[in-house]
PyMOL Python script that loads the backbone (N, CA, C, O; Angstrom):
from pymol import cmd

cmd.read_pdbstr("""\
ATOM      1  N   MET A   1     224.471  56.138  52.891  1.00  0.00           N
ATOM      2  CA  MET A   1     223.822  55.171  52.024  1.00  0.00           C
ATOM      3  C   MET A   1     222.387  55.625  51.749  1.00  0.00           C
ATOM      4  O   MET A   1     221.691  56.110  52.642  1.00  0.00           O
ATOM      5  N   LYS A   2     221.965  55.459  50.506  1.00  0.00           N
ATOM      6  CA  LYS A   2     220.601  55.845  50.140  1.00  0.00           C
ATOM      7  C   LYS A   2     219.596  54.834  50.686  1.00  0.00           C
ATOM      8  O   LYS A   2     219.949  53.704  51.025  1.00  0.00           O
ATOM      9  N   TYR A   3     218.346  55.263  50.763  1.00  0.00           N
ATOM     10  CA  TYR A   3     217.296  54.352  51.188  1.00  0.00           C
ATOM     11  C   TYR A   3     217.083  53.295  50.119  1.00  0.00           C
ATOM     12  O   TYR A   3     217.126  53.589  48.924  1.00  0.00           O
ATOM     13  N   ARG A   4     216.853  52.065  50.555  1.00  0.00           N
ATOM     14  CA  ARG A   4     216.634  50.965  49.621  1.00  0.00           C
ATOM     15  C   ARG A   4     215.205  50.467  49.742  1.00  0.00           C
ATOM     16  O   ARG A   4     214.604  50.499  50.816  1.00  0.00           O
ATOM     17  N   SER A   5     214.680  50.010  48.623  1.00  0.00           N
ATOM     18  CA  SER A   5     213.335  49.430  48.632  1.00  0.00           C
ATOM     19  C   SER A   5     213.414  48.003  49.179  1.00  0.00           C
ATOM     20  O   SER A   5     214.492  47.423  49.301  1.00  0.00           O
ATOM     21  N   ARG A   6     212.251  47.463  49.499  1.00  0.00           N
ATOM     22  CA  ARG A   6     212.202  46.080  49.984  1.00  0.00           C
ATOM     23  C   ARG A   6     212.740  45.115  48.935  1.00  0.00           C
ATOM     24  O   ARG A   6     213.413  44.139  49.265  1.00  0.00           O
ATOM     25  N   THR A   7     212.441  45.393  47.669  1.00  0.00           N
ATOM     26  CA  THR A   7     212.914  44.490  46.617  1.00  0.00           C
ATOM     27  C   THR A   7     214.435  44.537  46.498  1.00  0.00           C
ATOM     28  O   THR A   7     215.065  43.519  46.211  1.00  0.00           O
ATOM     29  N   GLU A   8     215.023  45.697  46.713  1.00  0.00           N
ATOM     30  CA  GLU A   8     216.486  45.785  46.691  1.00  0.00           C
ATOM     31  C   GLU A   8     217.094  44.982  47.833  1.00  0.00           C
ATOM     32  O   GLU A   8     218.089  44.283  47.647  1.00  0.00           O
ATOM     33  N   ILE A   9     216.493  45.085  49.019  1.00  0.00           N
ATOM     34  CA  ILE A   9     216.994  44.342  50.170  1.00  0.00           C
ATOM     35  C   ILE A   9     216.840  42.841  49.947  1.00  0.00           C
ATOM     36  O   ILE A   9     217.747  42.067  50.253  1.00  0.00           O
ATOM     37  N   VAL A  10     215.691  42.431  49.413  1.00  0.00           N
ATOM     38  CA  VAL A  10     215.481  41.011  49.098  1.00  0.00           C
ATOM     39  C   VAL A  10     216.533  40.545  48.090  1.00  0.00           C
ATOM     40  O   VAL A  10     217.103  39.465  48.245  1.00  0.00           O
ATOM     41  N   GLY A  11     216.789  41.346  47.069  1.00  0.00           N
ATOM     42  CA  GLY A  11     217.812  40.999  46.079  1.00  0.00           C
ATOM     43  C   GLY A  11     219.183  40.858  46.721  1.00  0.00           C
ATOM     44  O   GLY A  11     219.934  39.943  46.384  1.00  0.00           O
ATOM     45  N   ASN A  12     219.516  41.753  47.640  1.00  0.00           N
ATOM     46  CA  ASN A  12     220.803  41.679  48.331  1.00  0.00           C
ATOM     47  C   ASN A  12     220.912  40.413  49.179  1.00  0.00           C
ATOM     48  O   ASN A  12     221.966  39.778  49.229  1.00  0.00           O
ATOM     49  N   ILE A  13     219.819  40.053  49.842  1.00  0.00           N
ATOM     50  CA  ILE A  13     219.817  38.841  50.677  1.00  0.00           C
ATOM     51  C   ILE A  13     219.958  37.594  49.806  1.00  0.00           C
ATOM     52  O   ILE A  13     220.752  36.707  50.115  1.00  0.00           O
ATOM     53  N   LEU A  14     219.194  37.526  48.725  1.00  0.00           N
ATOM     54  CA  LEU A  14     219.277  36.377  47.828  1.00  0.00           C
ATOM     55  C   LEU A  14     220.670  36.246  47.230  1.00  0.00           C
ATOM     56  O   LEU A  14     221.192  35.139  47.093  1.00  0.00           O
ATOM     57  N   ASP A  15     221.260  37.359  46.881  1.00  0.00           N
ATOM     58  CA  ASP A  15     222.611  37.354  46.331  1.00  0.00           C
ATOM     59  C   ASP A  15     223.617  36.883  47.384  1.00  0.00           C
ATOM     60  O   ASP A  15     224.512  36.093  47.087  1.00  0.00           O
ATOM     61  N   ALA A  16     223.462  37.372  48.608  1.00  0.00           N
ATOM     62  CA  ALA A  16     224.379  37.004  49.688  1.00  0.00           C
ATOM     63  C   ALA A  16     224.283  35.520  50.028  1.00  0.00           C
ATOM     64  O   ALA A  16     225.289  34.901  50.375  1.00  0.00           O
ATOM     65  N   ALA A  17     223.080  34.939  49.932  1.00  0.00           N
ATOM     66  CA  ALA A  17     222.871  33.534  50.297  1.00  0.00           C
ATOM     67  C   ALA A  17     223.126  32.576  49.137  1.00  0.00           C
ATOM     68  O   ALA A  17     223.007  31.362  49.300  1.00  0.00           O
ATOM     69  N   ASN A  18     223.470  33.104  47.988  1.00  0.00           N
ATOM     70  CA  ASN A  18     223.724  32.271  46.818  1.00  0.00           C
ATOM     71  C   ASN A  18     224.920  31.347  47.104  1.00  0.00           C
ATOM     72  O   ASN A  18     226.028  31.817  47.360  1.00  0.00           O
ATOM     73  N   GLY A  19     224.686  30.058  47.056  1.00  0.00           N
ATOM     74  CA  GLY A  19     225.746  29.097  47.327  1.00  0.00           C
ATOM     75  C   GLY A  19     225.757  28.608  48.764  1.00  0.00           C
ATOM     76  O   GLY A  19     226.421  27.619  49.075  1.00  0.00           O
ATOM     77  N   GLY A  20     225.028  29.288  49.648  1.00  0.00           N
ATOM     78  CA  GLY A  20     224.938  28.874  51.038  1.00  0.00           C
ATOM     79  C   GLY A  20     225.854  29.671  51.946  1.00  0.00           C
ATOM     80  O   GLY A  20     227.046  29.810  51.674  1.00  0.00           O
ATOM     81  N   THR A  21     225.291  30.194  53.026  1.00  0.00           N
ATOM     82  CA  THR A  21     226.072  30.972  53.985  1.00  0.00           C
ATOM     83  C   THR A  21     225.321  31.101  55.308  1.00  0.00           C
ATOM     84  O   THR A  21     224.182  30.651  55.428  1.00  0.00           O
ATOM     85  N   THR A  22     225.956  31.709  56.285  1.00  0.00           N
ATOM     86  CA  THR A  22     225.366  31.864  57.615  1.00  0.00           C
ATOM     87  C   THR A  22     224.586  33.171  57.723  1.00  0.00           C
ATOM     88  O   THR A  22     224.688  34.044  56.862  1.00  0.00           O
ATOM     89  N   LYS A  23     223.806  33.288  58.797  1.00  0.00           N
ATOM     90  CA  LYS A  23     223.038  34.505  59.050  1.00  0.00           C
ATOM     91  C   LYS A  23     223.961  35.722  59.129  1.00  0.00           C
ATOM     92  O   LYS A  23     223.675  36.769  58.549  1.00  0.00           O
ATOM     93  N   THR A  24     225.062  35.570  59.847  1.00  0.00           N
ATOM     94  CA  THR A  24     225.985  36.695  60.044  1.00  0.00           C
ATOM     95  C   THR A  24     226.524  37.213  58.721  1.00  0.00           C
ATOM     96  O   THR A  24     226.579  38.423  58.500  1.00  0.00           O
ATOM     97  N   LYS A  25     226.920  36.306  57.847  1.00  0.00           N
ATOM     98  CA  LYS A  25     227.469  36.729  56.552  1.00  0.00           C
ATOM     99  C   LYS A  25     226.406  37.397  55.689  1.00  0.00           C
ATOM    100  O   LYS A  25     226.696  38.347  54.962  1.00  0.00           O
ATOM    101  N   ILE A  26     225.166  36.895  55.771  1.00  0.00           N
ATOM    102  CA  ILE A  26     224.075  37.537  55.026  1.00  0.00           C
ATOM    103  C   ILE A  26     223.884  38.960  55.539  1.00  0.00           C
ATOM    104  O   ILE A  26     223.728  39.890  54.748  1.00  0.00           O
ATOM    105  N   MET A  27     223.895  39.133  56.862  1.00  0.00           N
ATOM    106  CA  MET A  27     223.720  40.463  57.456  1.00  0.00           C
ATOM    107  C   MET A  27     224.778  41.434  56.939  1.00  0.00           C
ATOM    108  O   MET A  27     224.455  42.553  56.539  1.00  0.00           O
ATOM    109  N   TYR A  28     226.037  41.010  56.945  1.00  0.00           N
ATOM    110  CA  TYR A  28     227.120  41.890  56.509  1.00  0.00           C
ATOM    111  C   TYR A  28     227.075  42.176  55.010  1.00  0.00           C
ATOM    112  O   TYR A  28     227.281  43.313  54.585  1.00  0.00           O
ATOM    113  N   LYS A  29     226.808  41.154  54.219  1.00  0.00           N
ATOM    114  CA  LYS A  29     226.783  41.346  52.763  1.00  0.00           C
ATOM    115  C   LYS A  29     225.593  42.175  52.302  1.00  0.00           C
ATOM    116  O   LYS A  29     225.700  42.940  51.343  1.00  0.00           O
ATOM    117  N   ALA A  30     224.438  42.023  52.993  1.00  0.00           N
ATOM    118  CA  ALA A  30     223.223  42.733  52.594  1.00  0.00           C
ATOM    119  C   ALA A  30     223.053  44.056  53.340  1.00  0.00           C
ATOM    120  O   ALA A  30     222.110  44.800  53.071  1.00  0.00           O
ATOM    121  N   TYR A  31     223.955  44.355  54.274  1.00  0.00           N
ATOM    122  CA  TYR A  31     223.901  45.601  55.070  1.00  0.00           C
ATOM    123  C   TYR A  31     222.566  45.758  55.786  1.00  0.00           C
ATOM    124  O   TYR A  31     221.894  46.780  55.646  1.00  0.00           O
ATOM    125  N   ILE A  32     222.183  44.730  56.561  1.00  0.00           N
ATOM    126  CA  ILE A  32     220.939  44.794  57.320  1.00  0.00           C
ATOM    127  C   ILE A  32     221.183  44.368  58.770  1.00  0.00           C
ATOM    128  O   ILE A  32     222.173  43.705  59.077  1.00  0.00           O
ATOM    129  N   SER A  33     220.269  44.759  59.647  1.00  0.00           N
ATOM    130  CA  SER A  33     220.368  44.402  61.060  1.00  0.00           C
ATOM    131  C   SER A  33     219.840  42.985  61.283  1.00  0.00           C
ATOM    132  O   SER A  33     219.236  42.380  60.397  1.00  0.00           O
ATOM    133  N   TYR A  34     220.082  42.478  62.483  1.00  0.00           N
ATOM    134  CA  TYR A  34     219.604  41.137  62.820  1.00  0.00           C
ATOM    135  C   TYR A  34     218.077  41.080  62.803  1.00  0.00           C
ATOM    136  O   TYR A  34     217.495  40.108  62.324  1.00  0.00           O
ATOM    137  N   ASN A  35     217.433  42.121  63.326  1.00  0.00           N
ATOM    138  CA  ASN A  35     215.967  42.150  63.330  1.00  0.00           C
ATOM    139  C   ASN A  35     215.404  42.159  61.908  1.00  0.00           C
ATOM    140  O   ASN A  35     214.428  41.468  61.616  1.00  0.00           O
ATOM    141  N   GLN A  36     216.020  42.939  61.036  1.00  0.00           N
ATOM    142  CA  GLN A  36     215.589  42.940  59.635  1.00  0.00           C
ATOM    143  C   GLN A  36     215.791  41.563  59.020  1.00  0.00           C
ATOM    144  O   GLN A  36     214.931  41.065  58.293  1.00  0.00           O
ATOM    145  N   LEU A  37     216.932  40.953  59.317  1.00  0.00           N
ATOM    146  CA  LEU A  37     217.242  39.642  58.760  1.00  0.00           C
ATOM    147  C   LEU A  37     216.187  38.615  59.166  1.00  0.00           C
ATOM    148  O   LEU A  37     215.729  37.837  58.329  1.00  0.00           O
ATOM    149  N   LYS A  38     215.802  38.606  60.430  1.00  0.00           N
ATOM    150  CA  LYS A  38     214.789  37.654  60.901  1.00  0.00           C
ATOM    151  C   LYS A  38     213.480  37.833  60.145  1.00  0.00           C
ATOM    152  O   LYS A  38     212.858  36.854  59.734  1.00  0.00           O
ATOM    153  N   GLU A  39     213.062  39.082  59.961  1.00  0.00           N
ATOM    154  CA  GLU A  39     211.817  39.360  59.232  1.00  0.00           C
ATOM    155  C   GLU A  39     211.886  38.852  57.795  1.00  0.00           C
ATOM    156  O   GLU A  39     211.011  38.121  57.331  1.00  0.00           O
ATOM    157  N   TYR A  40     212.951  39.261  57.104  1.00  0.00           N
ATOM    158  CA  TYR A  40     213.085  38.900  55.691  1.00  0.00           C
ATOM    159  C   TYR A  40     213.253  37.400  55.498  1.00  0.00           C
ATOM    160  O   TYR A  40     212.665  36.831  54.578  1.00  0.00           O
ATOM    161  N   LEU A  41     214.049  36.746  56.352  1.00  0.00           N
ATOM    162  CA  LEU A  41     214.259  35.305  56.197  1.00  0.00           C
ATOM    163  C   LEU A  41     212.962  34.532  56.346  1.00  0.00           C
ATOM    164  O   LEU A  41     212.720  33.577  55.608  1.00  0.00           O
ATOM    165  N   SER A  42     212.124  34.936  57.295  1.00  0.00           N
ATOM    166  CA  SER A  42     210.862  34.207  57.469  1.00  0.00           C
ATOM    167  C   SER A  42     210.000  34.324  56.218  1.00  0.00           C
ATOM    168  O   SER A  42     209.380  33.344  55.804  1.00  0.00           O
ATOM    169  N   VAL A  43     209.952  35.505  55.612  1.00  0.00           N
ATOM    170  CA  VAL A  43     209.159  35.695  54.389  1.00  0.00           C
ATOM    171  C   VAL A  43     209.782  34.927  53.220  1.00  0.00           C
ATOM    172  O   VAL A  43     209.069  34.294  52.441  1.00  0.00           O
ATOM    173  N   LEU A  44     211.090  34.985  53.101  1.00  0.00           N
ATOM    174  CA  LEU A  44     211.767  34.309  51.989  1.00  0.00           C
ATOM    175  C   LEU A  44     211.652  32.788  52.101  1.00  0.00           C
ATOM    176  O   LEU A  44     211.477  32.103  51.093  1.00  0.00           O
ATOM    177  N   ILE A  45     211.750  32.264  53.315  1.00  0.00           N
ATOM    178  CA  ILE A  45     211.598  30.816  53.511  1.00  0.00           C
ATOM    179  C   ILE A  45     210.160  30.396  53.228  1.00  0.00           C
ATOM    180  O   ILE A  45     209.918  29.373  52.587  1.00  0.00           O
ATOM    181  N   GLU A  46     209.214  31.186  53.706  1.00  0.00           N
ATOM    182  CA  GLU A  46     207.792  30.899  53.499  1.00  0.00           C
ATOM    183  C   GLU A  46     207.447  30.837  52.010  1.00  0.00           C
ATOM    184  O   GLU A  46     206.583  30.063  51.598  1.00  0.00           O
ATOM    185  N   ASN A  47     208.128  31.657  51.210  1.00  0.00           N
ATOM    186  CA  ASN A  47     207.868  31.710  49.763  1.00  0.00           C
ATOM    187  C   ASN A  47     208.840  30.861  48.944  1.00  0.00           C
ATOM    188  O   ASN A  47     208.918  30.990  47.722  1.00  0.00           O
ATOM    189  N   ASN A  48     209.573  29.999  49.631  1.00  0.00           N
ATOM    190  CA  ASN A  48     210.511  29.064  48.981  1.00  0.00           C
ATOM    191  C   ASN A  48     211.574  29.758  48.127  1.00  0.00           C
ATOM    192  O   ASN A  48     211.970  29.242  47.082  1.00  0.00           O
ATOM    193  N   LEU A  49     212.030  30.920  48.572  1.00  0.00           N
ATOM    194  CA  LEU A  49     213.097  31.625  47.867  1.00  0.00           C
ATOM    195  C   LEU A  49     214.459  31.337  48.501  1.00  0.00           C
ATOM    196  O   LEU A  49     215.497  31.445  47.848  1.00  0.00           O
ATOM    197  N   ILE A  50     214.435  30.972  49.775  1.00  0.00           N
ATOM    198  CA  ILE A  50     215.642  30.583  50.510  1.00  0.00           C
ATOM    199  C   ILE A  50     215.301  29.330  51.310  1.00  0.00           C
ATOM    200  O   ILE A  50     214.182  29.174  51.797  1.00  0.00           O
ATOM    201  N   GLU A  51     216.287  28.439  51.436  1.00  0.00           N
ATOM    202  CA  GLU A  51     216.078  27.249  52.255  1.00  0.00           C
ATOM    203  C   GLU A  51     217.122  27.209  53.371  1.00  0.00           C
ATOM    204  O   GLU A  51     218.249  27.682  53.217  1.00  0.00           O
ATOM    205  N   TYR A  52     216.708  26.628  54.501  1.00  0.00           N
ATOM    206  CA  TYR A  52     217.606  26.452  55.634  1.00  0.00           C
ATOM    207  C   TYR A  52     218.134  25.032  55.592  1.00  0.00           C
ATOM    208  O   TYR A  52     217.360  24.077  55.530  1.00  0.00           O
ATOM    209  N   ILE A  53     219.453  24.890  55.625  1.00  0.00           N
ATOM    210  CA  ILE A  53     220.083  23.575  55.606  1.00  0.00           C
ATOM    211  C   ILE A  53     220.462  23.243  57.042  1.00  0.00           C
ATOM    212  O   ILE A  53     221.402  23.812  57.598  1.00  0.00           O
ATOM    213  N   ASP A  54     219.719  22.313  57.632  1.00  0.00           N
ATOM    214  CA  ASP A  54     219.814  22.030  59.064  1.00  0.00           C
ATOM    215  C   ASP A  54     221.181  21.504  59.493  1.00  0.00           C
ATOM    216  O   ASP A  54     221.713  21.947  60.511  1.00  0.00           O
ATOM    217  N   GLY A  55     221.747  20.590  58.757  1.00  0.00           N
ATOM    218  CA  GLY A  55     223.019  19.978  59.149  1.00  0.00           C
ATOM    219  C   GLY A  55     224.161  20.970  59.277  1.00  0.00           C
ATOM    220  O   GLY A  55     224.994  20.858  60.177  1.00  0.00           O
ATOM    221  N   THR A  56     224.196  21.940  58.375  1.00  0.00           N
ATOM    222  CA  THR A  56     225.288  22.922  58.378  1.00  0.00           C
ATOM    223  C   THR A  56     224.869  24.260  58.970  1.00  0.00           C
ATOM    224  O   THR A  56     225.698  25.158  59.115  1.00  0.00           O
ATOM    225  N   GLN A  57     223.599  24.403  59.312  1.00  0.00           N
ATOM    226  CA  GLN A  57     223.025  25.631  59.860  1.00  0.00           C
ATOM    227  C   GLN A  57     223.301  26.841  58.947  1.00  0.00           C
ATOM    228  O   GLN A  57     223.690  27.915  59.406  1.00  0.00           O
ATOM    229  N   THR A  58     223.087  26.626  57.659  1.00  0.00           N
ATOM    230  CA  THR A  58     223.282  27.697  56.688  1.00  0.00           C
ATOM    231  C   THR A  58     221.997  27.923  55.894  1.00  0.00           C
ATOM    232  O   THR A  58     221.063  27.122  55.936  1.00  0.00           O
ATOM    233  N   PHE A  59     221.983  29.030  55.175  1.00  0.00           N
ATOM    234  CA  PHE A  59     220.860  29.382  54.316  1.00  0.00           C
ATOM    235  C   PHE A  59     221.362  29.409  52.885  1.00  0.00           C
ATOM    236  O   PHE A  59     222.481  29.843  52.611  1.00  0.00           O
ATOM    237  N   LYS A  60     220.515  28.937  51.971  1.00  0.00           N
ATOM    238  CA  LYS A  60     220.903  28.862  50.560  1.00  0.00           C
ATOM    239  C   LYS A  60     219.748  29.334  49.691  1.00  0.00           C
ATOM    240  O   LYS A  60     218.593  28.982  49.932  1.00  0.00           O
ATOM    241  N   THR A  61     220.064  30.121  48.692  1.00  0.00           N
ATOM    242  CA  THR A  61     219.061  30.587  47.733  1.00  0.00           C
ATOM    243  C   THR A  61     218.596  29.412  46.885  1.00  0.00           C
ATOM    244  O   THR A  61     219.413  28.670  46.339  1.00  0.00           O
ATOM    245  N   THR A  62     217.273  29.244  46.777  1.00  0.00           N
ATOM    246  CA  THR A  62     216.705  28.146  45.984  1.00  0.00           C
ATOM    247  C   THR A  62     216.708  28.518  44.499  1.00  0.00           C
ATOM    248  O   THR A  62     217.055  29.639  44.126  1.00  0.00           O
ATOM    249  N   GLU A  63     216.322  27.569  43.676  1.00  0.00           N
ATOM    250  CA  GLU A  63     216.216  27.813  42.231  1.00  0.00           C
ATOM    251  C   GLU A  63     215.209  28.928  41.957  1.00  0.00           C
ATOM    252  O   GLU A  63     215.447  29.796  41.117  1.00  0.00           O
ATOM    253  N   LYS A  64     214.083  28.899  42.672  1.00  0.00           N
ATOM    254  CA  LYS A  64     213.064  29.946  42.538  1.00  0.00           C
ATOM    255  C   LYS A  64     213.651  31.302  42.939  1.00  0.00           C
ATOM    256  O   LYS A  64     213.379  32.313  42.292  1.00  0.00           O
ATOM    257  N   GLY A  65     214.452  31.322  44.002  1.00  0.00           N
ATOM    258  CA  GLY A  65     215.098  32.548  44.450  1.00  0.00           C
ATOM    259  C   GLY A  65     216.105  33.072  43.438  1.00  0.00           C
ATOM    260  O   GLY A  65     216.219  34.280  43.231  1.00  0.00           O
ATOM    261  N   LEU A  66     216.836  32.152  42.805  1.00  0.00           N
ATOM    262  CA  LEU A  66     217.806  32.553  41.779  1.00  0.00           C
ATOM    263  C   LEU A  66     217.098  33.157  40.568  1.00  0.00           C
ATOM    264  O   LEU A  66     217.592  34.107  39.961  1.00  0.00           O
ATOM    265  N   ASN A  67     215.937  32.598  40.221  1.00  0.00           N
ATOM    266  CA  ASN A  67     215.155  33.158  39.111  1.00  0.00           C
ATOM    267  C   ASN A  67     214.682  34.573  39.441  1.00  0.00           C
ATOM    268  O   ASN A  67     214.752  35.470  38.600  1.00  0.00           O
ATOM    269  N   LEU A  68     214.199  34.767  40.673  1.00  0.00           N
ATOM    270  CA  LEU A  68     213.772  36.100  41.099  1.00  0.00           C
ATOM    271  C   LEU A  68     214.949  37.070  41.081  1.00  0.00           C
ATOM    272  O   LEU A  68     214.810  38.208  40.632  1.00  0.00           O
ATOM    273  N   LEU A  69     216.095  36.629  41.564  1.00  0.00           N
ATOM    274  CA  LEU A  69     217.290  37.475  41.584  1.00  0.00           C
ATOM    275  C   LEU A  69     217.701  37.868  40.163  1.00  0.00           C
ATOM    276  O   LEU A  69     218.078  39.013  39.914  1.00  0.00           O
ATOM    277  N   LYS A  70     217.626  36.919  39.245  1.00  0.00           N
ATOM    278  CA  LYS A  70     217.963  37.196  37.847  1.00  0.00           C
ATOM    279  C   LYS A  70     217.027  38.253  37.265  1.00  0.00           C
ATOM    280  O   LYS A  70     217.475  39.192  36.607  1.00  0.00           O
ATOM    281  N   MET A  71     215.718  38.095  37.513  1.00  0.00           N
ATOM    282  CA  MET A  71     214.749  39.085  37.014  1.00  0.00           C
ATOM    283  C   MET A  71     214.976  40.450  37.656  1.00  0.00           C
ATOM    284  O   MET A  71     214.882  41.479  36.986  1.00  0.00           O
ATOM    285  N   HIS A  72     215.274  40.457  38.944  1.00  0.00           N
ATOM    286  CA  HIS A  72     215.531  41.706  39.666  1.00  0.00           C
ATOM    287  C   HIS A  72     216.732  42.433  39.057  1.00  0.00           C
ATOM    288  O   HIS A  72     216.686  43.645  38.847  1.00  0.00           O
ATOM    289  N   ASN A  73     217.801  41.695  38.775  1.00  0.00           N
ATOM    290  CA  ASN A  73     218.999  42.294  38.186  1.00  0.00           C
ATOM    291  C   ASN A  73     218.738  42.811  36.772  1.00  0.00           C
ATOM    292  O   ASN A  73     219.237  43.870  36.390  1.00  0.00           O
ATOM    293  N   GLU A  74     217.957  42.064  36.004  1.00  0.00           N
ATOM    294  CA  GLU A  74     217.629  42.493  34.640  1.00  0.00           C
ATOM    295  C   GLU A  74     216.797  43.765  34.657  1.00  0.00           C
ATOM    296  O   GLU A  74     217.019  44.669  33.851  1.00  0.00           O
ATOM    297  N   MET A  75     215.836  43.836  35.580  1.00  0.00           N
ATOM    298  CA  MET A  75     215.020  45.052  35.689  1.00  0.00           C
ATOM    299  C   MET A  75     215.880  46.247  36.092  1.00  0.00           C
ATOM    300  O   MET A  75     215.699  47.352  35.582  1.00  0.00           O
ATOM    301  N   GLY A  76     216.804  46.018  37.000  1.00  0.00           N
ATOM    302  CA  GLY A  76     217.705  47.085  37.424  1.00  0.00           C
ATOM    303  C   GLY A  76     218.540  47.607  36.267  1.00  0.00           C
ATOM    304  O   GLY A  76     218.744  48.813  36.129  1.00  0.00           O
ATOM    305  N   GLU A  77     219.025  46.685  35.434  1.00  0.00           N
ATOM    306  CA  GLU A  77     219.807  47.089  34.259  1.00  0.00           C
ATOM    307  C   GLU A  77     218.957  47.892  33.286  1.00  0.00           C
ATOM    308  O   GLU A  77     219.406  48.907  32.753  1.00  0.00           O
ATOM    309  N   LEU A  78     217.718  47.437  33.053  1.00  0.00           N
ATOM    310  CA  LEU A  78     216.825  48.155  32.143  1.00  0.00           C
ATOM    311  C   LEU A  78     216.532  49.562  32.664  1.00  0.00           C
ATOM    312  O   LEU A  78     216.565  50.529  31.903  1.00  0.00           O
ATOM    313  N   LEU A  79     216.249  49.671  33.941  1.00  0.00           N
ATOM    314  CA  LEU A  79     215.952  50.984  34.522  1.00  0.00           C
ATOM    315  C   LEU A  79     217.166  51.896  34.466  1.00  0.00           C
ATOM    316  O   LEU A  79     217.040  53.086  34.178  1.00  0.00           O
ATOM    317  N   TYR A  80     218.344  51.342  34.741  1.00  0.00           N
ATOM    318  CA  TYR A  80     219.571  52.133  34.705  1.00  0.00           C
ATOM    319  C   TYR A  80     219.827  52.641  33.291  1.00  0.00           C
ATOM    320  O   TYR A  80     220.195  53.800  33.102  1.00  0.00           O
ATOM    321  N   THR A  81     219.633  51.776  32.302  1.00  0.00           N
ATOM    322  CA  THR A  81     219.844  52.155  30.905  1.00  0.00           C
ATOM    323  C   THR A  81     218.837  53.224  30.490  1.00  0.00           C
ATOM    324  O   THR A  81     219.203  54.184  29.813  1.00  0.00           O
ATOM    325  N   THR A  82     217.577  53.071  30.887  1.00  0.00           N
ATOM    326  CA  THR A  82     216.520  54.016  30.546  1.00  0.00           C
ATOM    327  C   THR A  82     216.800  55.376  31.167  1.00  0.00           C
ATOM    328  O   THR A  82     216.682  56.402  30.497  1.00  0.00           O
ATOM    329  N   VAL A  83     217.164  55.391  32.422  1.00  0.00           N
ATOM    330  CA  VAL A  83     217.437  56.659  33.124  1.00  0.00           C
ATOM    331  C   VAL A  83     218.663  57.338  32.515  1.00  0.00           C
ATOM    332  O   VAL A  83     218.696  58.562  32.384  1.00  0.00           O
ATOM    333  N   LYS A  84     219.660  56.553  32.147  1.00  0.00           N
ATOM    334  CA  LYS A  84     220.880  57.094  31.558  1.00  0.00           C
ATOM    335  C   LYS A  84     220.597  57.791  30.225  1.00  0.00           C
ATOM    336  O   LYS A  84     221.223  58.801  29.903  1.00  0.00           O
ATOM    337  N   GLU A  85     219.648  57.244  29.451  1.00  0.00           N
ATOM    338  CA  GLU A  85     219.333  57.780  28.135  1.00  0.00           C
ATOM    339  C   GLU A  85     218.533  59.080  28.223  1.00  0.00           C
ATOM    340  O   GLU A  85     218.604  59.912  27.319  1.00  0.00           O
ATOM    341  N   VAL A  86     217.780  59.257  29.294  1.00  0.00           N
ATOM    342  CA  VAL A  86     216.903  60.422  29.415  1.00  0.00           C
ATOM    343  C   VAL A  86     217.657  61.649  29.726  1.00  0.00           C
ATOM    344  O   VAL A  86     217.065  62.720  29.860  1.00  0.00           O
TER     345      VAL A  86
END
""", "prot")
cmd.dss("prot")
cmd.show_as("cartoon", "prot")
cmd.util.cbc("prot")
cmd.orient("prot")
């Protein structure tokens, strides 16, 4: 696997948590370790991109997080198209 940037990892986490899921499922879907997950979740929660749902003990991407994910995906498409044309 190639090295990923922090923004790619954040995008993977936001995508994995879309709709609500557990820490374990986020780890597997985003291909990150537990230590990485703890670091990223604290930053994402602090910035209101992911919320923790106490009753179900799950994490869910917020509206703000979905907007960031949408922009991240659009930028990726633009870069892919640009690189393909060159």
